[in-house]
All heavy atoms as a GROMACS GRO file, in nm:
protein
  630
    1MET      N    1  17.154  13.209  13.203
    1MET     CA    2  17.187  13.145  13.328
    1MET      C    3  17.245  13.008  13.294
    1MET      O    4  17.191  12.937  13.210
    1MET     CB    5  17.061  13.130  13.414
    1MET     CG    6  17.086  13.066  13.546
    1MET     SD    7  16.937  13.047  13.647
    1MET     CE    8  16.883  13.213  13.663
    2LEU      N    9  17.351  12.971  13.357
    2LEU     CA   10  17.414  12.842  13.336
    2LEU      C   11  17.412  12.766  13.467
    2LEU      O   12  17.456  12.818  13.571
    2LEU     CB   13  17.559  12.860  13.288
    2LEU     CG   14  17.640  12.734  13.265
    2LEU    CD1   15  17.579  12.652  13.152
    2LEU    CD2   16  17.783  12.770  13.232
    3VAL      N   17  17.354  12.645  13.464
    3VAL     CA   18  17.349  12.561  13.583
    3VAL      C   19  17.404  12.423  13.549
    3VAL      O   20  17.403  12.382  13.434
    3VAL     CB   21  17.205  12.549  13.640
    3VAL    CG1   22  17.151  12.684  13.682
    3VAL    CG2   23  17.112  12.484  13.541
    4ASP      N   24  17.450  12.353  13.650
    4ASP     CA   25  17.502  12.218  13.628
    4ASP      C   26  17.422  12.114  13.707
    4ASP      O   27  17.472  12.009  13.742
    4ASP     CB   28  17.651  12.210  13.663
    4ASP     CG   29  17.678  12.236  13.811
    4ASP    OD1   30  17.584  12.267  13.885
    4ASP    OD2   31  17.795  12.225  13.851
    5ASN      N   32  17.297  12.146  13.733
    5ASN     CA   33  17.210  12.056  13.809
    5ASN      C   34  17.076  12.049  13.737
    5ASN      O   35  17.010  12.152  13.717
    5ASN     CB   36  17.194  12.111  13.952
    5ASN     CG   37  17.108  12.023  14.038
    5ASN    OD1   38  16.989  12.008  14.011
    5ASN    ND2   39  17.166  11.965  14.141
    6SER      N   40  17.036  11.929  13.699
    6SER     CA   41  16.913  11.914  13.619
    6SER      C   42  16.787  11.954  13.697
    6SER      O   43  16.692  12.004  13.637
    6SER     CB   44  16.899  11.771  13.567
    6SER     OG   45  16.897  11.679  13.673
    7ASP      N   46  16.786  11.936  13.828
    7ASP     CA   47  16.670  11.978  13.907
    7ASP      C   48  16.655  12.130  13.907
    7ASP      O   49  16.545  12.183  13.895
    7ASP     CB   50  16.681  11.926  14.051
    7ASP     CG   51  16.668  11.775  14.060
    7ASP    OD1   52  16.600  11.715  13.974
    7ASP    OD2   53  16.728  11.717  14.153
    8ILE      N   54  16.768  12.199  13.920
    8ILE     CA   55  16.764  12.345  13.917
    8ILE      C   56  16.724  12.394  13.779
    8ILE      O   57  16.644  12.487  13.766
    8ILE     CB   58  16.900  12.404  13.961
    8ILE    CG1   59  16.925  12.372  14.108
    8ILE    CG2   60  16.906  12.554  13.935
    8ILE    CD1   61  17.063  12.406  14.157
    9LEU      N   62  16.777  12.330  13.675
    9LEU     CA   63  16.741  12.366  13.538
    9LEU      C   64  16.590  12.354  13.517
    9LEU      O   65  16.525  12.445  13.465
    9LEU     CB   66  16.816  12.279  13.438
    9LEU     CG   67  16.787  12.304  13.291
    9LEU    CD1   68  16.837  12.442  13.249
    9LEU    CD2   69  16.851  12.196  13.206
   10LEU      N   70  16.533  12.242  13.558
   10LEU     CA   71  16.389  12.222  13.544
   10LEU      C   72  16.311  12.324  13.625
   10LEU      O   73  16.212  12.380  13.577
   10LEU     CB   74  16.351  12.079  13.586
   10LEU     CG   75  16.204  12.042  13.573
   10LEU    CD1   76  16.154  12.061  13.430
   10LEU    CD2   77  16.182  11.898  13.619
   11SER      N   78  16.356  12.354  13.746
   11SER     CA   79  16.289  12.455  13.828
   11SER      C   80  16.291  12.592  13.760
   11SER      O   81  16.192  12.665  13.765
   11SER     CB   82  16.357  12.466  13.965
   11SER     OG   83  16.337  12.349  14.039
   12CYS      N   84  16.403  12.624  13.696
   12CYS     CA   85  16.410  12.752  13.623
   12CYS      C   86  16.307  12.756  13.510
   12CYS      O   87  16.238  12.856  13.493
   12CYS     CB   88  16.551  12.771  13.566
   12CYS     SG   89  16.677  12.807  13.688
   13GLY      N   90  16.298  12.648  13.436
   13GLY     CA   91  16.201  12.642  13.327
   13GLY      C   92  16.057  12.651  13.377
   13GLY      O   93  15.975  12.723  13.320
   14LEU      N   94  16.029  12.578  13.482
   14LEU     CA   95  15.893  12.579  13.538
   14LEU      C   96  15.857  12.715  13.599
   14LEU      O   97  15.741  12.751  13.607
   14LEU     CB   98  15.878  12.469  13.643
   14LEU     CG   99  15.885  12.326  13.589
   14LEU    CD1  100  15.890  12.224  13.703
   14LEU    CD2  101  15.770  12.296  13.495
   15SER      N  102  15.960  12.790  13.639
   15SER     CA  103  15.937  12.924  13.696
   15SER      C  104  15.928  13.032  13.589
   15SER      O  105  15.909  13.149  13.621
   15SER     CB  106  16.050  12.958  13.793
   15SER     OG  107  16.052  12.867  13.900
   16GLY      N  108  15.947  12.991  13.463
   16GLY     CA  109  15.936  13.088  13.355
   16GLY      C  110  16.059  13.174  13.334
   16GLY      O  111  16.050  13.284  13.282
   17LEU      N  112  16.175  13.122  13.375
   17LEU     CA  113  16.297  13.202  13.364
   17LEU      C  114  16.363  13.195  13.227
   17LEU      O  115  16.472  13.247  13.209
   17LEU     CB  116  16.397  13.159  13.472
   17LEU     CG  117  16.353  13.188  13.615
   17LEU    CD1  118  16.456  13.139  13.715
   17LEU    CD2  119  16.329  13.337  13.635
   18GLY      N  120  16.301  13.128  13.131
   18GLY     CA  121  16.357  13.126  12.997
   18GLY      C  122  16.345  12.990  12.932
   18GLY      O  123  16.270  12.904  12.976
   19ILE      N  124  16.421  12.973  12.826
   19ILE     CA  125  16.421  12.848  12.749
   19ILE      C  126  16.519  12.751  12.814
   19ILE      O  127  16.630  12.790  12.851
   19ILE     CB  128  16.464  12.875  12.604
   19ILE    CG1  129  16.363  12.970  12.536
   19ILE    CG2  130  16.475  12.745  12.526
   19ILE    CD1  131  16.409  13.018  12.399
   20ILE      N  132  16.479  12.626  12.827
   20ILE     CA  133  16.568  12.525  12.882
   20ILE      C  134  16.583  12.410  12.782
   20ILE      O  135  16.498  12.389  12.697
   20ILE     CB  136  16.520  12.470  13.018
   20ILE    CG1  137  16.386  12.398  13.005
   20ILE    CG2  138  16.512  12.581  13.122
   20ILE    CD1  139  16.343  12.323  13.130
   21GLN      N  140  16.693  12.340  12.795
   21GLN     CA  141  16.717  12.220  12.715
   21GLN      C  142  16.757  12.110  12.812
   21GLN      O  143  16.859  12.121  12.881
   21GLN     CB  144  16.828  12.245  12.614
   21GLN     CG  145  16.858  12.126  12.527
   21GLN     CD  146  16.968  12.156  12.428
   21GLN    OE1  147  17.024  12.265  12.424
   21GLN    NE2  148  17.002  12.057  12.349
   22ALA      N  149  16.675  12.006  12.820
   22ALA     CA  150  16.701  11.896  12.913
   22ALA      C  151  16.657  11.766  12.847
   22ALA      O  152  16.605  11.766  12.735
   22ALA     CB  153  16.623  11.919  13.044
   23THR      N  154  16.676  11.656  12.916
   23THR     CA  155  16.638  11.527  12.859
   23THR      C  156  16.486  11.520  12.845
   23THR      O  157  16.411  11.567  12.932
   23THR     CB  158  16.687  11.409  12.944
   23THR    OG1  159  16.630  11.418  13.075
   23THR    CG2  160  16.838  11.407  12.954
   24TYR      N  161  16.443  11.462  12.735
   24TYR     CA  162  16.299  11.455  12.707
   24TYR      C  163  16.221  11.378  12.816
   24TYR      O  164  16.112  11.424  12.855
   24TYR     CB  165  16.275  11.394  12.569
   24TYR     CG  166  16.134  11.412  12.522
   24TYR    CD1  167  16.088  11.536  12.482
   24TYR    CD2  168  16.046  11.306  12.520
   24TYR    CE1  169  15.957  11.554  12.441
   24TYR    CE2  170  15.915  11.322  12.478
   24TYR     CZ  171  15.872  11.446  12.439
   24TYR     OH  172  15.743  11.463  12.398
   25PRO      N  173  16.272  11.266  12.867
   25PRO     CA  174  16.196  11.197  12.973
   25PRO      C  175  16.170  11.285  13.096
   25PRO      O  176  16.066  11.273  13.159
   25PRO     CB  177  16.283  11.077  13.009
   25PRO     CG  178  16.362  11.049  12.885
   25PRO     CD  179  16.389  11.185  12.825
   26ALA      N  180  16.262  11.375  13.126
   26ALA     CA  181  16.242  11.464  13.241
   26ALA      C  182  16.138  11.572  13.210
   26ALA      O  183  16.066  11.617  13.300
   26ALA     CB  184  16.375  11.528  13.280
   27LEU      N  185  16.130  11.613  13.085
   27LEU     CA  186  16.039  11.721  13.047
   27LEU      C  187  15.900  11.673  13.007
   27LEU      O  188  15.803  11.748  13.018
   27LEU     CB  189  16.099  11.800  12.931
   27LEU     CG  190  16.235  11.866  12.957
   27LEU    CD1  191  16.283  11.935  12.830
   27LEU    CD2  192  16.227  11.963  13.072
   28LYS      N  193  15.889  11.551  12.959
   28LYS     CA  194  15.764  11.500  12.903
   28LYS      C  195  15.642  11.516  12.995
   28LYS      O  196  15.538  11.562  12.949
   28LYS     CB  197  15.779  11.354  12.860
   28LYS     CG  198  15.655  11.302  12.787
   28LYS     CD  199  15.680  11.167  12.728
   28LYS     CE  200  15.564  11.106  12.655
   28LYS     NZ  201  15.435  11.164  12.664
   29PRO      N  202  15.651  11.482  13.124
   29PRO     CA  203  15.531  11.501  13.208
   29PRO      C  204  15.484  11.646  13.213
   29PRO      O  205  15.365  11.673  13.215
   29PRO     CB  206  15.576  11.454  13.347
   29PRO     CG  207  15.696  11.369  13.324
   29PRO     CD  208  15.760  11.419  13.198
   30HIS      N  209  15.578  11.739  13.210
   30HIS     CA  210  15.543  11.881  13.216
   30HIS      C  211  15.490  11.931  13.082
   30HIS      O  212  15.402  12.018  13.079
   30HIS     CB  213  15.665  11.962  13.261
   30HIS     CG  214  15.722  11.915  13.391
   30HIS    ND1  215  15.660  11.938  13.512
   30HIS    CD2  216  15.832  11.841  13.418
   30HIS    CE1  217  15.731  11.882  13.609
   30HIS    NE2  218  15.836  11.823  13.554
   31ILE      N  219  15.542  11.874  12.973
   31ILE     CA  220  15.490  11.908  12.840
   31ILE      C  221  15.347  11.853  12.826
   31ILE      O  222  15.257  11.923  12.781
   31ILE     CB  223  15.582  11.852  12.730
   31ILE    CG1  224  15.717  11.926  12.733
   31ILE    CG2  225  15.517  11.864  12.592
   31ILE    CD1  226  15.825  11.862  12.648
   32ASP      N  227  15.328  11.727  12.869
   32ASP     CA  228  15.195  11.665  12.862
   32ASP      C  229  15.093  11.740  12.947
   32ASP      O  230  14.976  11.748  12.910
   32ASP     CB  231  15.201  11.518  12.906
   32ASP     CG  232  15.275  11.430  12.808
   32ASP    OD1  233  15.299  11.474  12.692
   32ASP    OD2  234  15.310  11.316  12.846
   33ALA      N  235  15.137  11.796  13.060
   33ALA     CA  236  15.047  11.870  13.148
   33ALA      C  237  15.023  12.013  13.098
   33ALA      O  238  14.939  12.084  13.153
   33ALA     CB  239  15.105  11.874  13.290
   34GLY      N  240  15.096  12.054  12.995
   34GLY     CA  241  15.078  12.188  12.941
   34GLY      C  242  15.153  12.295  13.018
   34GLY      O  243  15.134  12.414  12.993
   35VAL      N  244  15.238  12.256  13.110
   35VAL     CA  245  15.314  12.352  13.189
   35VAL      C  246  15.434  12.404  13.109
   35VAL      O  247  15.470  12.521  13.119
   35VAL     CB  248  15.361  12.288  13.322
   35VAL    CG1  249  15.442  12.384  13.404
   35VAL    CG2  250  15.241  12.238  13.401
   36LEU      N  251  15.496  12.315  13.031
   36LEU     CA  252  15.604  12.354  12.942
   36LEU      C  253  15.559  12.334  12.798
   36LEU      O  254  15.476  12.248  12.770
   36LEU     CB  255  15.729  12.269  12.968
   36LEU     CG  256  15.798  12.286  13.103
   36LEU    CD1  257  15.916  12.190  13.116
   36LEU    CD2  258  15.845  12.429  13.122
   37VAL      N  259  15.615  12.412  12.708
   37VAL     CA  260  15.581  12.406  12.566
   37VAL      C  261  15.710  12.385  12.487
   37VAL      O  262  15.809  12.455  12.510
   37VAL     CB  263  15.512  12.536  12.520
   37VAL    CG1  264  15.483  12.532  12.371
   37VAL    CG2  265  15.386  12.561  12.599
   38GLU      N  266  15.706  12.288  12.396
   38GLU     CA  267  15.822  12.267  12.309
   38GLU      C  268  15.829  12.378  12.205
   38GLU      O  269  15.728  12.413  12.144
   38GLU     CB  270  15.811  12.133  12.237
   38GLU     CG  271  15.837  12.013  12.323
   38GLU     CD  272  15.838  11.887  12.240
   38GLU    OE1  273  15.945  11.850  12.189
   38GLU    OE2  274  15.729  11.826  12.228
   39ILE      N  275  15.949  12.430  12.186
   39ILE     CA  276  15.972  12.529  12.081
   39ILE      C  277  16.100  12.490  12.007
   39ILE      O  278  16.175  12.404  12.053
   39ILE     CB  279  15.985  12.672  12.138
   39ILE    CG1  280  16.103  12.682  12.233
   39ILE    CG2  281  15.856  12.715  12.206
   39ILE    CD1  282  16.138  12.824  12.273
   40LEU      N  283  16.122  12.551  11.896
   40LEU     CA  284  16.243  12.527  11.817
   40LEU      C  285  16.263  12.379  11.786
   40LEU      O  286  16.375  12.329  11.784
   40LEU     CB  287  16.367  12.585  11.887
   40LEU     CG  288  16.362  12.734  11.920
   40LEU    CD1  289  16.484  12.776  12.000
   40LEU    CD2  290  16.352  12.817  11.794
   41THR      N  291  16.154  12.309  11.759
   41THR     CA  292  16.162  12.165  11.732
   41THR      C  293  16.238  12.133  11.604
   41THR      O  294  16.284  12.021  11.587
   41THR     CB  295  16.022  12.102  11.726
   41THR    OG1  296  15.945  12.171  11.628
   41THR    CG2  297  15.953  12.110  11.861
   42GLN      N  298  16.250  12.231  11.517
   42GLN     CA  299  16.325  12.210  11.394
   42GLN      C  300  16.477  12.208  11.419
   42GLN      O  301  16.554  12.179  11.329
   42GLN     CB  302  16.289  12.314  11.287
   42GLN     CG  303  16.330  12.456  11.318
   42GLN     CD  304  16.228  12.533  11.400
   42GLN    OE1  305  16.152  12.478  11.479
   42GLN    NE2  306  16.228  12.664  11.383
   43TYR      N  307  16.519  12.240  11.541
   43TYR     CA  308  16.660  12.239  11.579
   43TYR      C  309  16.682  12.142  11.694
   43TYR      O  310  16.690  12.181  11.810
   43TYR     CB  311  16.706  12.379  11.622
   43TYR     CG  312  16.686  12.482  11.515
   43TYR    CD1  313  16.581  12.573  11.523
   43TYR    CD2  314  16.771  12.489  11.406
   43TYR    CE1  315  16.562  12.669  11.424
   43TYR    CE2  316  16.753  12.584  11.306
   43TYR     CZ  317  16.648  12.673  11.317
   43TYR     OH  318  16.629  12.766  11.218
   44PRO      N  319  16.690  12.012  11.664
   44PRO     CA  320  16.707  11.914  11.772
   44PRO      C  321  16.841  11.930  11.843
   44PRO      O  322  16.940  11.972  11.781
   44PRO     CB  323  16.700  11.779  11.700
   44PRO     CG  324  16.734  11.808  11.559
   44PRO     CD  325  16.692  11.950  11.533
   45PRO      N  326  16.845  11.900  11.971
   45PRO     CA  327  16.971  11.913  12.045
   45PRO      C  328  17.072  11.807  12.001
   45PRO      O  329  17.035  11.702  11.948
   45PRO     CB  330  16.929  11.891  12.191
   45PRO     CG  331  16.805  11.810  12.182
   45PRO     CD  332  16.736  11.852  12.055
   46VAL      N  333  17.197  11.836  12.024
   46VAL     CA  334  17.303  11.741  11.994
   46VAL      C  335  17.296  11.629  12.098
   46VAL      O  336  17.281  11.656  12.218
   46VAL     CB  337  17.441  11.811  12.001
   46VAL    CG1  338  17.553  11.712  11.981
   46VAL    CG2  339  17.448  11.922  11.898
   47SER      N  340  17.302  11.506  12.052
   47SER     CA  341  17.297  11.392  12.144
   47SER      C  342  17.421  11.389  12.232
   47SER      O  343  17.530  11.426  12.188
   47SER     CB  344  17.290  11.261  12.066
   47SER     OG  345  17.171  11.254  11.993
   48LYS      N  346  17.401  11.346  12.354
   48LYS     CA  347  17.511  11.330  12.448
   48LYS      C  348  17.511  11.185  12.496
   48LYS      O  349  17.405  11.128  12.520
   48LYS     CB  350  17.494  11.423  12.568
   48LYS     CG  351  17.506  11.569  12.533
   48LYS     CD  352  17.492  11.655  12.655
   48LYS     CE  353  17.502  11.802  12.619
   48LYS     NZ  354  17.488  11.887  12.735
   49PRO      N  355  17.628  11.129  12.512
   49PRO     CA  356  17.633  10.989  12.559
   49PRO      C  357  17.588  10.978  12.705
   49PRO      O  358  17.611  11.069  12.785
   49PRO     CB  359  17.779  10.951  12.544
   49PRO     CG  360  17.854  11.080  12.544
   49PRO     CD  361  17.760  11.183  12.488
   50VAL      N  362  17.522  10.869  12.736
   50VAL     CA  363  17.480  10.838  12.872
   50VAL      C  364  17.536  10.701  12.906
   50VAL      O  365  17.526  10.608  12.825
   50VAL     CB  366  17.326  10.837  12.884
   50VAL    CG1  367  17.283  10.795  13.024
   50VAL    CG2  368  17.269  10.972  12.849
   51SER      N  369  17.594  10.688  13.023
   51SER     CA  370  17.654  10.560  13.063
   51SER      C  371  17.586  10.506  13.188
   51SER      O  372  17.542  10.583  13.274
   51SER     CB  373  17.803  10.578  13.093
   51SER     OG  374  17.872  10.625  12.980
   52VAL      N  375  17.580  10.377  13.197
   52VAL     CA  376  17.534  10.308  13.318
   52VAL      C  377  17.656  10.236  13.374
   52VAL      O  378  17.717  10.155  13.304
   52VAL     CB  379  17.422  10.207  13.286
   52VAL    CG1  380  17.382  10.132  13.412
   52VAL    CG2  381  17.303  10.276  13.225
   53MET      N  382  17.690  10.268  13.496
   53MET     CA  383  17.807  10.205  13.557
   53MET      C  384  17.764  10.103  13.661
   53MET      O  385  17.670  10.125  13.736
   53MET     CB  386  17.896  10.312  13.620
   53MET     CG  387  17.948  10.410  13.517
   53MET     SD  388  18.050  10.540  13.587
   53MET     CE  389  18.191  10.448  13.642
   54TYR      N  390  17.833   9.992  13.661
   54TYR     CA  391  17.805   9.886  13.758
   54TYR      C  392  17.935   9.811  13.782
   54TYR      O  393  18.030   9.821  13.704
   54TYR     CB  394  17.695   9.792  13.706
   54TYR     CG  395  17.718   9.742  13.566
   54TYR    CD1  396  17.790   9.626  13.542
   54TYR    CD2  397  17.669   9.813  13.456
   54TYR    CE1  398  17.813   9.581  13.413
   54TYR    CE2  399  17.692   9.768  13.327
   54TYR     CZ  400  17.763   9.652  13.307
   54TYR     OH  401  17.785   9.607  13.179
   55PRO      N  402  17.943   9.734  13.893
   55PRO     CA  403  18.068   9.661  13.922
   55PRO      C  404  18.104   9.566  13.808
   55PRO      O  405  18.016   9.507  13.746
   55PRO     CB  406  18.036   9.583  14.050
   55PRO     CG  407  17.920   9.653  14.109
   55PRO     CD  408  17.843   9.713  13.995
   56ASP      N  409  18.232   9.554  13.782
   56ASP     CA  410  18.280   9.466  13.677
   56ASP      C  411  18.265   9.321  13.724
   56ASP      O  412  18.338   9.273  13.809
   56ASP     CB  413  18.426   9.498  13.645
   56ASP     CG  414  18.477   9.417  13.527
   56ASP    OD1  415  18.395   9.370  13.447
   56ASP    OD2  416  18.600   9.402  13.516
   57ARG      N  417  18.167   9.254  13.668
   57ARG     CA  418  18.141   9.115  13.703
   57ARG      C  419  18.112   9.038  13.576
   57ARG      O  420  18.060   9.092  13.479
   57ARG     CB  421  18.019   9.101  13.793
   57ARG     CG  422  18.038   9.157  13.929
   57ARG     CD  423  17.920   9.114  14.012
   57ARG     NE  424  17.908   9.204  14.125
   57ARG     CZ  425  17.803   9.214  14.200
   57ARG    NH1  426  17.696   9.144  14.172
   57ARG    NH2  427  17.800   9.296  14.302
   58GLU      N  428  18.142   8.912  13.580
   58GLU     CA  429  18.112   8.830  13.463
   58GLU      C  430  17.962   8.809  13.449
   58GLU      O  431  17.908   8.808  13.339
   58GLU     CB  432  18.183   8.695  13.475
   58GLU     CG  433  18.174   8.612  13.350
   58GLU     CD  434  18.259   8.487  13.357
   58GLU    OE1  435  18.360   8.486  13.429
   58GLU    OE2  436  18.222   8.390  13.291
   59TYR      N  437  17.893   8.796  13.561
   59TYR     CA  438  17.748   8.772  13.558
   59TYR      C  439  17.677   8.884  13.633
   59TYR      O  440  17.700   8.905  13.750
   59TYR     CB  441  17.715   8.638  13.623
   59TYR     CG  442  17.782   8.522  13.554
   59TYR    CD1  443  17.894   8.461  13.609
   59TYR    CD2  444  17.734   8.474  13.433
   59TYR    CE1  445  17.956   8.355  13.545
   59TYR    CE2  446  17.794   8.369  13.368
   59TYR     CZ  447  17.906   8.310  13.425
   59TYR     OH  448  17.967   8.206  13.360
   60LEU      N  449  17.590   8.952  13.562
   60LEU     CA  450  17.509   9.055  13.626
   60LEU      C  451  17.387   8.992  13.691
   60LEU      O  452  17.332   8.895  13.640
   60LEU     CB  453  17.460   9.156  13.522
   60LEU     CG  454  17.561   9.250  13.461
   60LEU    CD1  455  17.494   9.334  13.354
   60LEU    CD2  456  17.622   9.339  13.567
   61SER      N  457  17.341   9.055  13.800
   61SER     CA  458  17.217   9.006  13.860
   61SER      C  459  17.103   9.036  13.763
   61SER      O  460  17.108   9.133  13.688
   61SER     CB  461  17.192   9.073  13.995
   61SER     OG  462  17.141   9.202  13.978
   62PRO      N  463  17.000   8.954  13.764
   62PRO     CA  464  16.886   8.979  13.674
   62PRO      C  465  16.824   9.118  13.694
   62PRO      O  466  16.783   9.181  13.596
   62PRO     CB  467  16.787   8.869  13.710
   62PRO     CG  468  16.872   8.760  13.767
   62PRO     CD  469  16.985   8.830  13.838
   63LYS      N  470  16.820   9.168  13.816
   63LYS     CA  471  16.762   9.300  13.842
   63LYS      C  472  16.844   9.410  13.776
   63LYS      O  473  16.789   9.504  13.718
   63LYS     CB  474  16.751   9.326  13.992
   63LYS     CG  475  16.645   9.244  14.060
   63LYS     CD  476  16.640   9.274  14.207
   63LYS     CE  477  16.536   9.187  14.275
   63LYS     NZ  478  16.528   9.213  14.420
   64VAL      N  479  16.976   9.399  13.783
   64VAL     CA  480  17.062   9.499  13.719
   64VAL      C  481  17.046   9.492  13.568
   64VAL      O  482  17.036   9.593  13.500
   64VAL     CB  483  17.209   9.480  13.761
   64VAL    CG1  484  17.301   9.570  13.681
   64VAL    CG2  485  17.226   9.505  13.910
   65ARG      N  486  17.040   9.372  13.513
   65ARG     CA  487  17.024   9.355  13.368
   65ARG      C  488  16.892   9.416  13.320
   65ARG      O  489  16.887   9.486  13.219
   65ARG     CB  490  17.028   9.206  13.334
   65ARG     CG  491  17.010   9.174  13.187
   65ARG     CD  492  17.138   9.195  13.111
   65ARG     NE  493  17.131   9.323  13.042
   65ARG     CZ  494  17.234   9.389  12.993
   65ARG    NH1  495  17.355   9.343  13.007
   65ARG    NH2  496  17.221   9.502  12.931
   66VAL      N  497  16.784   9.393  13.395
   66VAL     CA  498  16.653   9.449  13.360
   66VAL      C  499  16.658   9.602  13.365
   66VAL      O  500  16.606   9.670  13.277
   66VAL     CB  501  16.543   9.393  13.452
   66VAL    CG1  502  16.414   9.472  13.440
   66VAL    CG2  503  16.518   9.246  13.421
   67PHE      N  504  16.723   9.655  13.468
   67PHE     CA  505  16.734   9.800  13.479
   67PHE      C  506  16.811   9.858  13.361
   67PHE      O  507  16.769   9.958  13.301
   67PHE     CB  508  16.802   9.843  13.610
   67PHE     CG  509  16.831   9.990  13.615
   67PHE    CD1  510  16.730  10.080  13.644
   67PHE    CD2  511  16.957  10.039  13.586
   67PHE    CE1  512  16.754  10.216  13.646
   67PHE    CE2  513  16.984  10.176  13.588
   67PHE     CZ  514  16.881  10.264  13.618
   68ILE      N  515  16.923   9.799  13.326
   68ILE     CA  516  17.004   9.847  13.214
   68ILE      C  517  16.923   9.842  13.084
   68ILE      O  518  16.925   9.936  13.005
   68ILE     CB  519  17.135   9.767  13.202
   68ILE    CG1  520  17.225   9.797  13.321
   68ILE    CG2  521  17.206   9.798  13.071
   68ILE    CD1  522  17.347   9.707  13.330
   69ASP      N  523  16.850   9.733  13.064
   69ASP     CA  524  16.767   9.721  12.943
   69ASP      C  525  16.659   9.828  12.939
   69ASP      O  526  16.634   9.891  12.836
   69ASP     CB  527  16.704   9.582  12.934
   69ASP     CG  528  16.806   9.473  12.908
   69ASP    OD1  529  16.919   9.505  12.866
   69ASP    OD2  530  16.772   9.354  12.930
   70TRP      N  531  16.592   9.851  13.053
   70TRP     CA  532  16.487   9.953  13.061
   70TRP      C  533  16.545  10.092  13.035
   70TRP      O  534  16.490  10.171  12.958
   70TRP     CB  535  16.420   9.949  13.199
   70TRP     CG  536  16.329  10.065  13.224
   70TRP    CD1  537  16.202  10.082  13.178
   70TRP    CD2  538  16.361  10.183  13.298
   70TRP    NE1  539  16.153  10.204  13.222
   70TRP    CE2  540  16.248  10.267  13.295
   70TRP    CE3  541  16.474  10.225  13.369
   70TRP    CZ2  542  16.245  10.390  13.359
   70TRP    CZ3  543  16.471  10.349  13.431
   70TRP    CH2  544  16.357  10.429  13.426
   71PHE      N  545  16.656  10.121  13.100
   71PHE     CA  546  16.720  10.251  13.086
   71PHE      C  547  16.763  10.276  12.942
   71PHE      O  548  16.742  10.384  12.887
   71PHE     CB  549  16.840  10.257  13.181
   71PHE     CG  550  16.900  10.393  13.197
   71PHE    CD1  551  16.841  10.487  13.280
   71PHE    CD2  552  17.016  10.427  13.131
   71PHE    CE1  553  16.897  10.613  13.296
   71PHE    CE2  554  17.073  10.552  13.146
   71PHE     CZ  555  17.013  10.645  13.228
   72SER      N  556  16.820  10.176  12.880
   72SER     CA  557  16.863  10.187  12.740
   72SER      C  558  16.745  10.211  12.648
   72SER      O  559  16.751  10.294  12.557
   72SER     CB  560  16.937  10.059  12.697
   72SER     OG  561  17.053  10.041  12.773
   73GLU      N  562  16.637  10.139  12.669
   73GLU     CA  563  16.516  10.156  12.588
   73GLU      C  564  16.457  10.295  12.606
   73GLU      O  565  16.414  10.359  12.509
   73GLU     CB  566  16.413  10.049  12.623
   73GLU     CG  567  16.279  10.064  12.554
   73GLU     CD  568  16.286  10.046  12.403
   73GLU    OE1  569  16.382   9.982  12.355
   73GLU    OE2  570  16.196  10.096  12.332
   74LEU      N  571  16.455  10.344  12.728
   74LEU     CA  572  16.400  10.476  12.758
   74LEU      C  573  16.471  10.584  12.677
   74LEU      O  574  16.408  10.669  12.616
   74LEU     CB  575  16.414  10.506  12.908
   74LEU     CG  576  16.365  10.642  12.957
   74LEU    CD1  577  16.214  10.651  12.945
   74LEU    CD2  578  16.410  10.665  13.098
   75PHE      N  579  16.603  10.578  12.671
   75PHE     CA  580  16.678  10.680  12.600
   75PHE      C  581  16.686  10.655  12.451
   75PHE      O  582  16.703  10.747  12.374
   75PHE     CB  583  16.817  10.698  12.661
   75PHE     CG  584  16.813  10.782  12.786
   75PHE    CD1  585  16.790  10.725  12.910
   75PHE    CD2  586  16.828  10.920  12.778
   75PHE    CE1  587  16.783  10.802  13.025
   75PHE    CE2  588  16.821  10.998  12.891
   75PHE     CZ  589  16.799  10.939  13.014
   76SER      N  590  16.673  10.531  12.407
   76SER     CA  591  16.679  10.505  12.262
   76SER      C  592  16.548  10.539  12.192
   76SER      O  593  16.546  10.564  12.073
   76SER     CB  594  16.715  10.358  12.236
   76SER     OG  595  16.610  10.272  12.274
   77ARG      N  596  16.437  10.546  12.266
   77ARG     CA  597  16.307  10.579  12.208
   77ARG      C  598  16.293  10.726  12.174
   77ARG      O  599  16.202  10.765  12.102
   77ARG     CB  600  16.194  10.546  12.306
   77ARG     CG  601  16.150  10.403  12.301
   77ARG     CD  602  16.027  10.386  12.383
   77ARG     NE  603  16.070  10.373  12.522
   77ARG     CZ  604  15.990  10.374  12.626
   77ARG    NH1  605  15.862  10.392  12.608
   77ARG    NH2  606  16.036  10.360  12.748
   78GLN      N  607  16.382  10.808  12.224
   78GLN     CA  608  16.371  10.952  12.201
   78GLN      C  609  16.394  10.981  12.053
   78GLN      O  610  16.499  10.958  12.001
   78GLN     CB  611  16.472  11.027  12.284
   78GLN     CG  612  16.449  11.012  12.432
   78GLN     CD  613  16.554  11.087  12.509
   78GLN    OE1  614  16.592  11.194  12.467
   78GLN    NE2  615  16.599  11.032  12.617
   79SER      N  616  16.291  11.028  11.989
   79SER     CA  617  16.306  11.067  11.849
   79SER      C  618  16.298  11.218  11.834
   79SER      O  619  16.280  11.269  11.725
   79SER     CB  620  16.197  10.998  11.766
   79SER     OG  621  16.069  11.040  11.813
   80LYS      N  622  16.308  11.285  11.944
   80LYS     CA  623  16.296  11.432  11.943
   80LYS      C  624  16.427  11.496  11.907
   80LYS      O  625  16.531  11.453  11.926
   80LYS     CB  626  16.249  11.482  12.080
   80LYS     CG  627  16.113  11.429  12.115
   80LYS     CD  628  16.011  11.525  12.069
   80LYS     CE  629  15.871  11.468  12.092
   80LYS     NZ  630  15.771  11.543  12.036
   0.00000   0.00000   0.00000
């Protein structure tokens, strides 16, 4: 099954419809709860670029800067 929506992909996995590959932060709560199980860990997925888009400004608001820093840290911590 091929889907282009991460919510549908996760629903398929949670329903037992097969093996899924998604971002680790989205799967971690379900793995921690024992609902999903990691398999094929010896074959890590190919990394995909993630972008944060915001208006082109010389000075970002502090809230946007904090969000970008948090988001970047979240995805850079993935060692899976």
